[in-house]
All heavy atoms as TSV, in Angstrom:
chain	resi	resn	atom	element	x	y	z
A	1	MET	N	N	-57.093	-15.215	39.212
A	1	MET	CA	C	-58.066	-14.383	38.524
A	1	MET	C	C	-57.779	-14.394	37.032
A	1	MET	O	O	-56.633	-14.311	36.612
A	1	MET	CB	C	-57.975	-12.948	39.052
A	1	MET	CG	C	-58.705	-11.932	38.219
A	1	MET	SD	S	-58.368	-10.212	38.657
A	1	MET	CE	C	-59.254	-10.087	40.188
A	2	ARG	N	N	-58.856	-14.489	36.264
A	2	ARG	CA	C	-58.764	-14.345	34.817
A	2	ARG	C	C	-59.661	-13.176	34.404
A	2	ARG	O	O	-60.756	-13.009	34.935
A	2	ARG	CB	C	-59.203	-15.621	34.108
A	2	ARG	CG	C	-58.911	-15.564	32.602
A	2	ARG	CD	C	-59.361	-16.808	31.859
A	2	ARG	NE	N	-60.802	-16.710	31.630
A	2	ARG	CZ	C	-61.702	-17.601	32.042
A	2	ARG	NH1	N	-61.324	-18.655	32.719
A	2	ARG	NH2	N	-62.971	-17.426	31.785
A	3	VAL	N	N	-59.209	-12.393	33.457
A	3	VAL	CA	C	-59.939	-11.225	32.985
A	3	VAL	C	C	-60.341	-11.439	31.530
A	3	VAL	O	O	-59.530	-11.865	30.715
A	3	VAL	CB	C	-59.071	-9.954	33.084
A	3	VAL	CG1	C	-59.850	-8.738	32.633
A	3	VAL	CG2	C	-58.521	-9.763	34.486
A	4	ASP	N	N	-61.594	-11.150	31.226
A	4	ASP	CA	C	-62.106	-11.164	29.853
A	4	ASP	C	C	-62.746	-9.810	29.581
A	4	ASP	O	O	-63.333	-9.206	30.494
A	4	ASP	CB	C	-63.172	-12.250	29.668
A	4	ASP	CG	C	-62.615	-13.648	29.795
A	4	ASP	OD1	O	-61.544	-13.921	29.238
A	4	ASP	OD2	O	-63.261	-14.467	30.467
A	5	VAL	N	N	-62.639	-9.332	28.350
A	5	VAL	CA	C	-63.313	-8.090	27.968
A	5	VAL	C	C	-64.121	-8.317	26.690
A	5	VAL	O	O	-63.756	-9.137	25.856
A	5	VAL	CB	C	-62.328	-6.917	27.765
A	5	VAL	CG1	C	-61.620	-6.573	29.044
A	5	VAL	CG2	C	-61.334	-7.199	26.661
A	6	GLU	N	N	-65.215	-7.592	26.561
A	6	GLU	CA	C	-66.045	-7.627	25.359
A	6	GLU	C	C	-65.793	-6.336	24.589
A	6	GLU	O	O	-66.475	-5.332	24.801
A	6	GLU	CB	C	-67.516	-7.742	25.729
A	6	GLU	CG	C	-67.887	-9.047	26.393
A	6	GLU	CD	C	-69.357	-9.100	26.726
A	6	GLU	OE1	O	-70.170	-9.270	25.796
A	6	GLU	OE2	O	-69.674	-8.942	27.916
A	7	GLN	N	N	-64.803	-6.377	23.712
A	7	GLN	CA	C	-64.423	-5.178	22.977
A	7	GLN	C	C	-65.567	-4.590	22.163
A	7	GLN	O	O	-65.664	-3.370	22.030
A	7	GLN	CB	C	-63.246	-5.469	22.051
A	7	GLN	CG	C	-61.934	-5.614	22.773
A	7	GLN	CD	C	-60.797	-5.814	21.810
A	7	GLN	OE1	O	-60.903	-6.577	20.858
A	7	GLN	NE2	N	-59.695	-5.131	22.064
A	8	ASP	N	N	-66.440	-5.435	21.635
A	8	ASP	CA	C	-67.512	-4.934	20.777
A	8	ASP	C	C	-68.551	-4.110	21.528
A	8	ASP	O	O	-69.329	-3.390	20.915
A	8	ASP	CB	C	-68.178	-6.081	20.016
A	8	ASP	CG	C	-68.781	-7.128	20.929
A	8	ASP	OD1	O	-68.246	-7.365	22.020
A	8	ASP	OD2	O	-69.797	-7.734	20.532
A	9	LYS	N	N	-68.555	-4.169	22.857
A	9	LYS	CA	C	-69.506	-3.386	23.654
A	9	LYS	C	C	-68.841	-2.211	24.378
A	9	LYS	O	O	-69.516	-1.426	25.030
A	9	LYS	CB	C	-70.192	-4.290	24.670
A	9	LYS	CG	C	-71.062	-5.347	24.027
A	9	LYS	CD	C	-71.742	-6.201	25.059
A	9	LYS	CE	C	-72.589	-7.283	24.395
A	9	LYS	NZ	N	-73.192	-8.175	25.384
A	10	CYS	N	N	-67.522	-2.099	24.278
A	10	CYS	CA	C	-66.774	-1.038	24.957
A	10	CYS	C	C	-67.162	0.330	24.400
A	10	CYS	O	O	-67.308	0.501	23.193
A	10	CYS	CB	C	-65.276	-1.283	24.778
A	10	CYS	SG	S	-64.224	-0.012	25.509
A	11	VAL	N	N	-67.297	1.322	25.293
A	11	VAL	CA	C	-67.633	2.682	24.879
A	11	VAL	C	C	-66.424	3.619	24.945
A	11	VAL	O	O	-66.542	4.800	24.664
A	11	VAL	CB	C	-68.804	3.258	25.713
A	11	VAL	CG1	C	-70.067	2.451	25.495
A	11	VAL	CG2	C	-68.451	3.338	27.188
A	12	GLY	N	N	-65.269	3.095	25.344
A	12	GLY	CA	C	-64.043	3.887	25.339
A	12	GLY	C	C	-63.922	4.917	26.437
A	12	GLY	O	O	-63.220	5.911	26.276
A	13	ALA	N	N	-64.575	4.707	27.564
A	13	ALA	CA	C	-64.523	5.674	28.660
A	13	ALA	C	C	-63.135	5.767	29.299
A	13	ALA	O	O	-62.751	6.812	29.807
A	13	ALA	CB	C	-65.557	5.317	29.732
A	14	GLY	N	N	-62.385	4.668	29.295
A	14	GLY	CA	C	-61.019	4.697	29.794
A	14	GLY	C	C	-60.835	4.532	31.289
A	14	GLY	O	O	-59.713	4.633	31.776
A	15	GLN	N	N	-61.895	4.281	32.019
A	15	GLN	CA	C	-61.773	4.100	33.464
A	15	GLN	C	C	-60.868	2.916	33.808
A	15	GLN	O	O	-60.101	2.962	34.761
A	15	GLN	CB	C	-63.151	3.906	34.110
A	15	GLN	CG	C	-64.037	5.125	34.027
A	15	GLN	CD	C	-63.413	6.323	34.706
A	15	GLN	OE1	O	-62.996	6.265	35.850
A	15	GLN	NE2	N	-63.308	7.410	33.959
A	16	CYS	N	N	-60.937	1.878	33.016
A	16	CYS	CA	C	-60.114	0.685	33.261
A	16	CYS	C	C	-58.627	1.020	33.174
A	16	CYS	O	O	-57.830	0.569	33.993
A	16	CYS	CB	C	-60.487	-0.434	32.298
A	16	CYS	SG	S	-60.400	0.019	30.550
A	17	VAL	N	N	-58.262	1.827	32.198
A	17	VAL	CA	C	-56.861	2.195	32.015
A	17	VAL	C	C	-56.375	3.048	33.181
A	17	VAL	O	O	-55.251	2.882	33.648
A	17	VAL	CB	C	-56.667	2.929	30.673
A	17	VAL	CG1	C	-55.222	3.349	30.486
A	17	VAL	CG2	C	-57.109	2.048	29.518
A	18	LEU	N	N	-57.218	3.927	33.657
A	18	LEU	CA	C	-56.837	4.771	34.796
A	18	LEU	C	C	-56.666	3.956	36.073
A	18	LEU	O	O	-55.777	4.234	36.876
A	18	LEU	CB	C	-57.900	5.854	35.028
A	18	LEU	CG	C	-58.026	6.905	33.935
A	18	LEU	CD1	C	-59.222	7.812	34.218
A	18	LEU	CD2	C	-56.754	7.716	33.822
A	19	LEU	N	N	-57.503	2.949	36.260
A	19	LEU	CA	C	-57.480	2.170	37.503
A	19	LEU	C	C	-56.511	0.985	37.476
A	19	LEU	O	O	-56.038	0.564	38.531
A	19	LEU	CB	C	-58.893	1.680	37.816
A	19	LEU	CG	C	-59.868	2.793	38.183
A	19	LEU	CD1	C	-61.301	2.290	38.143
A	19	LEU	CD2	C	-59.533	3.358	39.554
A	20	ALA	N	N	-56.223	0.449	36.306
A	20	ALA	CA	C	-55.329	-0.716	36.208
A	20	ALA	C	C	-54.537	-0.659	34.899
A	20	ALA	O	O	-54.739	-1.476	33.995
A	20	ALA	CB	C	-56.134	-2.010	36.308
A	21	PRO	N	N	-53.617	0.291	34.771
A	21	PRO	CA	C	-52.872	0.453	33.523
A	21	PRO	C	C	-51.945	-0.717	33.191
A	21	PRO	O	O	-51.524	-0.865	32.051
A	21	PRO	CB	C	-52.078	1.739	33.743
A	21	PRO	CG	C	-51.968	1.876	35.224
A	21	PRO	CD	C	-53.249	1.286	35.773
A	22	GLU	N	N	-51.650	-1.549	34.166
A	22	GLU	CA	C	-50.827	-2.727	33.915
A	22	GLU	C	C	-51.606	-3.807	33.170
A	22	GLU	O	O	-51.010	-4.695	32.561
A	22	GLU	CB	C	-50.315	-3.337	35.234
A	22	GLU	CG	C	-49.614	-2.379	36.150
A	22	GLU	CD	C	-50.568	-1.625	37.080
A	22	GLU	OE1	O	-51.787	-1.790	36.980
A	22	GLU	OE2	O	-50.059	-0.869	37.916
A	23	VAL	N	N	-52.926	-3.716	33.230
A	23	VAL	CA	C	-53.788	-4.763	32.680
A	23	VAL	C	C	-54.574	-4.289	31.455
A	23	VAL	O	O	-54.859	-5.087	30.568
A	23	VAL	CB	C	-54.745	-5.282	33.775
A	23	VAL	CG1	C	-55.703	-6.332	33.236
A	23	VAL	CG2	C	-53.939	-5.841	34.945
A	24	PHE	N	N	-54.911	-3.003	31.405
A	24	PHE	CA	C	-55.743	-2.480	30.319
A	24	PHE	C	C	-55.054	-1.339	29.583
A	24	PHE	O	O	-54.321	-0.560	30.177
A	24	PHE	CB	C	-57.078	-1.952	30.876
A	24	PHE	CG	C	-57.860	-2.969	31.643
A	24	PHE	CD1	C	-57.883	-2.941	33.025
A	24	PHE	CD2	C	-58.575	-3.963	30.997
A	24	PHE	CE1	C	-58.602	-3.876	33.753
A	24	PHE	CE2	C	-59.294	-4.910	31.709
A	24	PHE	CZ	C	-59.309	-4.858	33.089
A	25	ASP	N	N	-55.357	-1.233	28.298
A	25	ASP	CA	C	-54.923	-0.105	27.477
A	25	ASP	C	C	-56.076	0.216	26.536
A	25	ASP	O	O	-57.101	-0.475	26.550
A	25	ASP	CB	C	-53.660	-0.465	26.696
A	25	ASP	CG	C	-52.902	0.764	26.207
A	25	ASP	OD1	O	-53.370	1.907	26.420
A	25	ASP	OD2	O	-51.844	0.585	25.583
A	26	GLN	N	N	-55.912	1.260	25.735
A	26	GLN	CA	C	-56.931	1.623	24.757
A	26	GLN	C	C	-56.299	1.726	23.384
A	26	GLN	O	O	-55.167	2.214	23.255
A	26	GLN	CB	C	-57.569	2.968	25.107
A	26	GLN	CG	C	-58.473	2.911	26.315
A	26	GLN	CD	C	-59.031	4.276	26.638
A	26	GLN	OE1	O	-58.323	5.110	27.191
A	26	GLN	NE2	N	-60.282	4.499	26.293
A	27	ARG	N	N	-57.046	1.296	22.363
A	27	ARG	CA	C	-56.567	1.429	20.990
A	27	ARG	C	C	-56.486	2.905	20.627
A	27	ARG	O	O	-57.385	3.689	20.985
A	27	ARG	CB	C	-57.509	0.721	20.010
A	27	ARG	CG	C	-57.548	-0.770	20.212
A	27	ARG	CD	C	-58.270	-1.507	19.115
A	27	ARG	NE	N	-59.637	-1.058	18.878
A	27	ARG	CZ	C	-60.659	-1.853	18.590
A	27	ARG	NH1	N	-60.468	-3.167	18.504
A	27	ARG	NH2	N	-61.851	-1.372	18.374
A	28	ASP	N	N	-55.437	3.278	19.921
A	28	ASP	CA	C	-55.252	4.675	19.532
A	28	ASP	C	C	-56.354	5.178	18.607
A	28	ASP	O	O	-56.796	6.318	18.718
A	28	ASP	CB	C	-53.895	4.866	18.843
A	28	ASP	CG	C	-52.736	4.728	19.813
A	28	ASP	OD1	O	-52.908	4.985	21.018
A	28	ASP	OD2	O	-51.631	4.373	19.345
A	29	GLU	N	N	-56.802	4.330	17.699
A	29	GLU	CA	C	-57.732	4.804	16.678
A	29	GLU	C	C	-59.151	5.056	17.178
A	29	GLU	O	O	-59.854	5.910	16.654
A	29	GLU	CB	C	-57.770	3.854	15.478
A	29	GLU	CG	C	-58.272	2.451	15.764
A	29	GLU	CD	C	-57.195	1.468	16.229
A	29	GLU	OE1	O	-56.070	1.888	16.534
A	29	GLU	OE2	O	-57.500	0.273	16.289
A	30	ASP	N	N	-59.599	4.328	18.218
A	30	ASP	CA	C	-60.982	4.510	18.656
A	30	ASP	C	C	-61.200	4.437	20.170
A	30	ASP	O	O	-62.326	4.554	20.639
A	30	ASP	CB	C	-61.895	3.495	17.953
A	30	ASP	CG	C	-61.464	2.054	18.192
A	30	ASP	OD1	O	-60.573	1.806	19.021
A	30	ASP	OD2	O	-62.042	1.160	17.526
A	31	GLY	N	N	-60.141	4.229	20.940
A	31	GLY	CA	C	-60.273	4.219	22.396
A	31	GLY	C	C	-60.833	2.940	22.983
A	31	GLY	O	O	-61.068	2.872	24.196
A	32	ILE	N	N	-61.052	1.922	22.182
A	32	ILE	CA	C	-61.613	0.663	22.671
A	32	ILE	C	C	-60.576	-0.064	23.526
A	32	ILE	O	O	-59.382	-0.053	23.240
A	32	ILE	CB	C	-62.077	-0.222	21.489
A	32	ILE	CG1	C	-63.186	0.485	20.697
A	32	ILE	CG2	C	-62.532	-1.594	21.962
A	32	ILE	CD1	C	-64.421	0.834	21.498
A	33	VAL	N	N	-61.057	-0.700	24.572
A	33	VAL	CA	C	-60.180	-1.388	25.521
A	33	VAL	C	C	-59.357	-2.486	24.848
A	33	VAL	O	O	-59.827	-3.162	23.945
A	33	VAL	CB	C	-61.003	-1.985	26.689
A	33	VAL	CG1	C	-61.933	-3.082	26.226
A	33	VAL	CG2	C	-60.090	-2.495	27.792
A	34	GLU	N	N	-58.115	-2.608	25.311
A	34	GLU	CA	C	-57.241	-3.716	24.938
A	34	GLU	C	C	-56.774	-4.373	26.225
A	34	GLU	O	O	-56.348	-3.684	27.160
A	34	GLU	CB	C	-56.031	-3.230	24.151
A	34	GLU	CG	C	-56.361	-2.758	22.767
A	34	GLU	CD	C	-55.115	-2.460	21.962
A	34	GLU	OE1	O	-54.141	-1.917	22.521
A	34	GLU	OE2	O	-55.117	-2.764	20.763
A	35	LEU	N	N	-56.855	-5.669	26.279
A	35	LEU	CA	C	-56.436	-6.425	27.447
A	35	LEU	C	C	-54.956	-6.756	27.314
A	35	LEU	O	O	-54.545	-7.412	26.362
A	35	LEU	CB	C	-57.270	-7.704	27.563
A	35	LEU	CG	C	-57.027	-8.572	28.777
A	35	LEU	CD1	C	-57.330	-7.813	30.072
A	35	LEU	CD2	C	-57.887	-9.827	28.688
A	36	LEU	N	N	-54.152	-6.282	28.261
A	36	LEU	CA	C	-52.716	-6.520	28.231
A	36	LEU	C	C	-52.314	-7.779	28.986
A	36	LEU	O	O	-51.302	-8.393	28.669
A	36	LEU	CB	C	-51.971	-5.324	28.837
A	36	LEU	CG	C	-52.200	-3.966	28.184
A	36	LEU	CD1	C	-51.467	-2.891	28.968
A	36	LEU	CD2	C	-51.754	-3.994	26.733
A	37	ASP	N	N	-53.089	-8.124	30.005
A	37	ASP	CA	C	-52.733	-9.259	30.853
A	37	ASP	C	C	-54.010	-9.941	31.349
A	37	ASP	O	O	-54.690	-9.417	32.231
A	37	ASP	CB	C	-51.894	-8.776	32.038
A	37	ASP	CG	C	-51.336	-9.898	32.879
A	37	ASP	OD1	O	-51.649	-11.079	32.617
A	37	ASP	OD2	O	-50.579	-9.596	33.822
A	38	ALA	N	N	-54.323	-11.094	30.790
A	38	ALA	CA	C	-55.548	-11.805	31.155
A	38	ALA	C	C	-55.452	-12.476	32.520
A	38	ALA	O	O	-56.464	-12.847	33.100
A	38	ALA	CB	C	-55.887	-12.855	30.101
A	39	ARG	N	N	-54.240	-12.639	33.041
A	39	ARG	CA	C	-54.037	-13.244	34.364
A	39	ARG	C	C	-53.132	-12.330	35.187
A	39	ARG	O	O	-51.933	-12.588	35.331
A	39	ARG	CB	C	-53.435	-14.633	34.220
A	39	ARG	CG	C	-54.360	-15.586	33.478
A	39	ARG	CD	C	-54.023	-17.024	33.775
A	39	ARG	NE	N	-54.918	-17.925	33.072
A	39	ARG	CZ	C	-56.041	-18.406	33.581
A	39	ARG	NH1	N	-56.426	-18.053	34.787
A	39	ARG	NH2	N	-56.788	-19.238	32.888
A	40	PRO	N	N	-53.710	-11.236	35.710
A	40	PRO	CA	C	-52.900	-10.248	36.418
A	40	PRO	C	C	-52.306	-10.770	37.729
A	40	PRO	O	O	-52.875	-11.643	38.378
A	40	PRO	CB	C	-53.881	-9.105	36.685
A	40	PRO	CG	C	-55.223	-9.725	36.615
A	40	PRO	CD	C	-55.119	-10.863	35.656
A	41	ALA	N	N	-51.177	-10.201	38.084
A	41	ALA	CA	C	-50.480	-10.552	39.324
A	41	ALA	C	C	-51.316	-10.122	40.533
A	41	ALA	O	O	-52.117	-9.181	40.448
A	41	ALA	CB	C	-49.124	-9.863	39.358
A	42	PRO	N	N	-51.132	-10.782	41.649
A	42	PRO	CA	C	-51.903	-10.448	42.853
A	42	PRO	C	C	-51.830	-8.974	43.254
A	42	PRO	O	O	-52.815	-8.408	43.704
A	42	PRO	CB	C	-51.285	-11.339	43.930
A	42	PRO	CG	C	-50.781	-12.526	43.176
A	42	PRO	CD	C	-50.288	-11.967	41.866
A	43	GLY	N	N	-50.705	-8.340	43.028
A	43	GLY	CA	C	-50.545	-6.946	43.439
A	43	GLY	C	C	-51.395	-5.944	42.683
A	43	GLY	O	O	-51.563	-4.812	43.147
A	44	VAL	N	N	-51.941	-6.307	41.537
A	44	VAL	CA	C	-52.753	-5.367	40.753
A	44	VAL	C	C	-54.219	-5.785	40.684
A	44	VAL	O	O	-55.035	-5.088	40.071
A	44	VAL	CB	C	-52.193	-5.176	39.328
A	44	VAL	CG1	C	-50.800	-4.596	39.373
A	44	VAL	CG2	C	-52.217	-6.461	38.541
A	45	ARG	N	N	-54.562	-6.873	41.318
A	45	ARG	CA	C	-55.936	-7.393	41.201
A	45	ARG	C	C	-56.992	-6.473	41.800
A	45	ARG	O	O	-58.100	-6.396	41.277
A	45	ARG	CB	C	-56.025	-8.782	41.823
A	45	ARG	CG	C	-55.287	-9.811	40.999
A	45	ARG	CD	C	-55.347	-11.171	41.592
A	45	ARG	NE	N	-54.562	-12.107	40.780
A	45	ARG	CZ	C	-54.294	-13.332	41.133
A	45	ARG	NH1	N	-54.771	-13.823	42.277
A	45	ARG	NH2	N	-53.571	-14.095	40.352
A	46	GLU	N	N	-56.676	-5.764	42.847
A	46	GLU	CA	C	-57.670	-4.847	43.423
A	46	GLU	C	C	-58.022	-3.752	42.423
A	46	GLU	O	O	-59.186	-3.381	42.273
A	46	GLU	CB	C	-57.172	-4.253	44.736
A	46	GLU	CG	C	-58.223	-3.428	45.452
A	46	GLU	CD	C	-59.523	-4.184	45.752
A	46	GLU	OE1	O	-59.468	-5.407	46.038
A	46	GLU	OE2	O	-60.601	-3.559	45.693
A	47	GLY	N	N	-57.021	-3.234	41.724
A	47	GLY	CA	C	-57.268	-2.238	40.676
A	47	GLY	C	C	-58.117	-2.794	39.554
A	47	GLY	O	O	-58.970	-2.095	38.996
A	48	VAL	N	N	-57.902	-4.061	39.220
A	48	VAL	CA	C	-58.700	-4.709	38.179
A	48	VAL	C	C	-60.155	-4.832	38.640
A	48	VAL	O	O	-61.081	-4.584	37.857
A	48	VAL	CB	C	-58.112	-6.087	37.814
A	48	VAL	CG1	C	-59.020	-6.827	36.852
A	48	VAL	CG2	C	-56.721	-5.929	37.233
A	49	ARG	N	N	-60.356	-5.191	39.885
A	49	ARG	CA	C	-61.728	-5.277	40.416
A	49	ARG	C	C	-62.404	-3.902	40.381
A	49	ARG	O	O	-63.574	-3.783	40.026
A	49	ARG	CB	C	-61.706	-5.820	41.841
A	49	ARG	CG	C	-61.385	-7.296	41.911
A	49	ARG	CD	C	-61.466	-7.822	43.354
A	49	ARG	NE	N	-60.953	-9.163	43.422
A	49	ARG	CZ	C	-59.702	-9.495	43.771
A	49	ARG	NH1	N	-58.838	-8.555	44.115
A	49	ARG	NH2	N	-59.318	-10.748	43.789
A	50	GLU	N	N	-61.667	-2.872	40.754
A	50	GLU	CA	C	-62.210	-1.512	40.709
A	50	GLU	C	C	-62.539	-1.110	39.275
A	50	GLU	O	O	-63.569	-0.474	39.024
A	50	GLU	CB	C	-61.215	-0.527	41.318
A	50	GLU	CG	C	-61.048	-0.668	42.816
A	50	GLU	CD	C	-59.990	0.258	43.377
A	50	GLU	OE1	O	-59.597	1.237	42.702
A	50	GLU	OE2	O	-59.535	-0.002	44.504
A	51	ALA	N	N	-61.676	-1.478	38.345
A	51	ALA	CA	C	-61.915	-1.165	36.935
A	51	ALA	C	C	-63.180	-1.840	36.434
A	51	ALA	O	O	-63.986	-1.230	35.722
A	51	ALA	CB	C	-60.715	-1.587	36.091
A	52	ALA	N	N	-63.368	-3.103	36.802
A	52	ALA	CA	C	-64.573	-3.822	36.383
A	52	ALA	C	C	-65.824	-3.159	36.948
A	52	ALA	O	O	-66.831	-3.010	36.253
A	52	ALA	CB	C	-64.497	-5.282	36.817
A	53	ALA	N	N	-65.752	-2.740	38.201
A	53	ALA	CA	C	-66.907	-2.095	38.839
A	53	ALA	C	C	-67.191	-0.719	38.233
A	53	ALA	O	O	-68.344	-0.301	38.152
A	53	ALA	CB	C	-66.669	-1.973	40.339
A	54	ALA	N	N	-66.144	-0.016	37.791
A	54	ALA	CA	C	-66.299	1.343	37.274
A	54	ALA	C	C	-66.652	1.401	35.792
A	54	ALA	O	O	-67.057	2.452	35.300
A	54	ALA	CB	C	-65.014	2.133	37.508
A	55	CYS	N	N	-66.534	0.288	35.094
A	55	CYS	CA	C	-66.775	0.286	33.648
A	55	CYS	C	C	-68.238	0.630	33.348
A	55	CYS	O	O	-69.144	-0.118	33.730
A	55	CYS	CB	C	-66.428	-1.085	33.072
A	55	CYS	SG	S	-66.731	-1.189	31.300
A	56	PRO	N	N	-68.481	1.739	32.635
A	56	PRO	CA	C	-69.871	2.136	32.370
A	56	PRO	C	C	-70.615	1.184	31.432
A	56	PRO	O	O	-71.838	1.137	31.453
A	56	PRO	CB	C	-69.740	3.522	31.745
A	56	PRO	CG	C	-68.365	3.574	31.196
A	56	PRO	CD	C	-67.526	2.689	32.074
A	57	ALA	N	N	-69.888	0.433	30.622
A	57	ALA	CA	C	-70.528	-0.503	29.698
A	57	ALA	C	C	-70.518	-1.946	30.224
A	57	ALA	O	O	-71.047	-2.838	29.575
A	57	ALA	CB	C	-69.826	-0.448	28.339
A	58	ALA	N	N	-69.919	-2.139	31.385
A	58	ALA	CA	C	-69.854	-3.470	32.029
A	58	ALA	C	C	-69.282	-4.534	31.088
A	58	ALA	O	O	-69.832	-5.617	30.956
A	58	ALA	CB	C	-71.225	-3.879	32.548
A	59	VAL	N	N	-68.157	-4.201	30.447
A	59	VAL	CA	C	-67.555	-5.134	29.491
A	59	VAL	C	C	-66.419	-5.960	30.081
A	59	VAL	O	O	-65.871	-6.818	29.393
A	59	VAL	CB	C	-67.048	-4.406	28.226
A	59	VAL	CG1	C	-68.192	-3.650	27.561
A	59	VAL	CG2	C	-65.888	-3.494	28.522
A	60	ILE	N	N	-66.066	-5.710	31.344
A	60	ILE	CA	C	-64.973	-6.452	31.984
A	60	ILE	C	C	-65.570	-7.548	32.846
A	60	ILE	O	O	-66.359	-7.277	33.748
A	60	ILE	CB	C	-64.098	-5.508	32.833
A	60	ILE	CG1	C	-63.526	-4.387	31.962
A	60	ILE	CG2	C	-62.990	-6.308	33.518
A	60	ILE	CD1	C	-62.853	-3.281	32.764
A	61	ARG	N	N	-65.163	-8.765	32.549
A	61	ARG	CA	C	-65.648	-9.911	33.317
A	61	ARG	C	C	-64.478	-10.551	34.037
A	61	ARG	O	O	-63.419	-10.801	33.429
A	61	ARG	CB	C	-66.312	-10.915	32.379
A	61	ARG	CG	C	-66.957	-12.086	33.088
A	61	ARG	CD	C	-67.678	-13.028	32.130
A	61	ARG	NE	N	-66.844	-13.338	30.975
A	61	ARG	CZ	C	-67.232	-13.181	29.718
A	61	ARG	NH1	N	-68.424	-12.728	29.429
A	61	ARG	NH2	N	-66.430	-13.484	28.721
A	62	LEU	N	N	-64.640	-10.811	35.328
A	62	LEU	CA	C	-63.598	-11.416	36.144
A	62	LEU	C	C	-64.005	-12.818	36.541
A	62	LEU	O	O	-65.144	-13.035	36.946
A	62	LEU	CB	C	-63.346	-10.586	37.393
A	62	LEU	CG	C	-63.049	-9.107	37.195
A	62	LEU	CD1	C	-62.870	-8.422	38.535
A	62	LEU	CD2	C	-61.835	-8.921	36.311
A	63	VAL	N	N	-63.073	-13.725	36.428
A	63	VAL	CA	C	-63.280	-15.106	36.882
A	63	VAL	C	C	-62.271	-15.335	37.993
A	63	VAL	O	O	-61.061	-15.384	37.728
A	63	VAL	CB	C	-63.092	-16.123	35.743
A	63	VAL	CG1	C	-63.279	-17.525	36.267
A	63	VAL	CG2	C	-64.036	-15.828	34.599
A	64	GLU	N	N	-62.760	-15.374	39.207
A	64	GLU	CA	C	-61.871	-15.573	40.362
A	64	GLU	C	C	-61.514	-17.048	40.460
A	64	GLU	O	O	-62.370	-17.917	40.371
A	64	GLU	CB	C	-62.560	-15.116	41.645
A	64	GLU	CG	C	-62.947	-13.653	41.656
A	64	GLU	CD	C	-61.782	-12.693	41.869
A	64	GLU	OE1	O	-60.688	-13.133	42.240
A	64	GLU	OE2	O	-61.984	-11.491	41.644
A	65	ALA	N	N	-60.238	-17.313	40.607
A	65	ALA	CA	C	-59.795	-18.706	40.755
A	65	ALA	C	C	-58.600	-18.778	41.671
A	65	ALA	O	O	-57.874	-17.860	41.826
A	65	ALA	CB	C	-59.465	-19.305	39.401
């Protein structure tokens, strides 16, 4: 799995950080998503999928491989 985010469309809701903190964080100054791991380990991938589904701005894109 590869993860991509569109920071310019992020609304800073933080659902991704709550569901997959190993993969996502938020910038302190504005809450915009930061990608910590573009190729997450198998053990956290379900959380990443949940984060992508829960994102209100739909800025998380997953490429399954």
